[in-house]
C-alpha positions as CSV (number, residue, x, y, z in Angstrom):
1,M,87.8,115.5,145.4
2,D,84.9,116.4,147.5
3,H,86.9,118.2,150.2
4,E,89.2,121.2,150.6
5,V,92.3,121.2,148.4
6,I,95.2,123.7,148.8
7,L,98.2,124.6,146.7
8,W,100.8,122.8,148.8
9,S,104.0,123.5,146.9
10,Y,105.4,124.7,143.6
11,S,109.0,124.3,142.5
12,K,109.9,126.3,139.4
13,S,113.3,124.6,139.1
14,L,111.8,121.1,139.4
15,R,108.7,122.2,137.4
16,T,106.5,120.4,140.0
17,L,103.1,121.6,141.4
18,V,101.5,119.8,144.4
19,L,97.9,120.3,145.3
20,R,97.0,118.6,148.6
21,G,93.6,117.7,150.0
22,R,92.2,116.0,153.0
23,P,88.6,115.2,154.1
24,G,88.6,117.5,157.2
25,E,90.5,118.9,160.2
26,D,90.2,115.7,162.2
27,Y,92.1,113.6,159.5
28,T,95.8,113.2,159.2
29,D,95.5,111.3,155.9
30,Y,95.9,113.3,152.7
31,V,95.9,113.0,148.9
32,D,98.4,114.8,146.8
33,L,97.9,115.7,143.1
34,V,101.5,115.9,141.8
35,F,101.8,117.6,138.4
36,G,105.2,117.0,136.9
37,D,107.0,118.7,134.1
38,V,104.8,121.8,134.4
39,L,104.9,124.2,131.5
40,A,102.1,126.5,132.4
41,M,99.4,126.9,135.1
42,K,96.6,129.1,136.3
43,T,95.3,127.9,139.6
44,A,93.7,129.2,142.8
45,S,95.5,128.9,146.1
46,S,92.6,126.7,147.5
47,Y,89.5,125.0,146.4
48,T,86.5,123.8,148.5
49,S,86.4,120.8,146.1
50,L,88.3,120.0,143.0
51,S,87.8,118.3,139.6
52,V,90.7,117.7,137.2
53,T,89.8,116.7,133.7
54,E,91.4,116.8,130.3
55,S,90.6,120.2,128.8
56,E,88.2,120.1,125.9
57,D,88.5,123.8,125.0
58,T,92.2,124.7,125.0
59,R,92.0,128.2,123.5
60,E,92.8,129.9,126.8
61,I,95.7,127.5,127.4
62,D,97.0,127.9,123.9
63,A,96.9,131.7,124.1
64,F,98.7,131.6,127.5
65,H,101.4,129.2,126.5
66,P,101.5,127.8,123.0
67,I,103.1,124.4,122.6
68,P,104.9,123.6,119.4
69,E,103.1,121.0,117.4
70,R,106.1,118.6,117.6
71,H,105.8,118.6,121.4
72,A,102.0,118.6,121.7
73,G,101.7,114.9,122.3
74,K,104.1,115.0,125.3
75,F,101.9,117.3,127.5
76,L,98.5,117.1,129.2
77,K,96.3,120.1,129.0
78,L,94.2,119.7,132.2
79,R,91.3,121.8,133.5
80,V,91.2,122.3,137.3
81,S,87.9,123.4,138.6
82,Q,85.9,123.9,141.8
83,G,82.8,123.6,139.7
84,D,81.4,127.1,140.3
85,G,83.0,128.7,137.2
86,A,84.7,131.3,139.3
87,H,87.7,129.1,140.2
88,D,88.4,127.4,136.9
89,G,92.0,127.2,135.8
90,F,94.4,124.9,134.0
91,V,97.7,123.0,134.3
92,V,99.9,122.0,131.3
93,C,102.1,119.2,132.4
94,G,103.9,116.0,131.3
95,V,102.5,113.8,134.1
96,L,99.9,113.8,136.8
97,T,100.4,111.4,139.8
98,V,98.0,110.8,142.7
99,R,99.8,110.2,146.0
100,H,98.3,109.1,149.3
101,G,99.9,109.6,152.7
102,S,99.4,110.4,156.3
103,G,101.0,112.8,158.8
104,W,99.4,116.0,157.7
105,S,101.5,119.1,158.4
106,H,101.2,122.7,157.5
107,P,102.2,123.8,153.9
108,P,105.5,125.4,153.3
109,A,105.5,129.2,153.9
110,G,103.7,130.9,151.0
111,G,102.8,127.6,149.4
112,T,106.0,127.4,147.5
113,G,109.2,125.3,147.6
114,D,110.2,121.8,146.9
115,P,107.5,119.2,147.0
116,P,107.5,116.9,150.0
117,G,109.5,113.8,149.7
118,P,112.5,111.9,150.9
119,S,115.4,114.0,152.2
120,T,118.6,114.0,150.2
121,G,120.5,115.9,152.9
């Protein structure tokens, strides 16, 4: 994404991380990157732009959170990067979904909590 992306929410109990981006202040449309079944992550709280690719060098990920060989095929090892080398990180997850929407609001306090979605209340 060639625009600002922020850590929108993280739910440890649901193992879900949401990074949200939008093209600028004058836009209400947004794009969410929803990482599901998260096992491990190392991310910044915001990026001026963002690239998500399959990690070619997994040594840092493997040292941080080794995955047993029998489960290795069930998880994606993704590199998240702003492209400047200073904001590189990773997410180990079972699925990555891209979600589009409108009605931008402010992130949950502290950038944590349950991901946005339908109310069950």
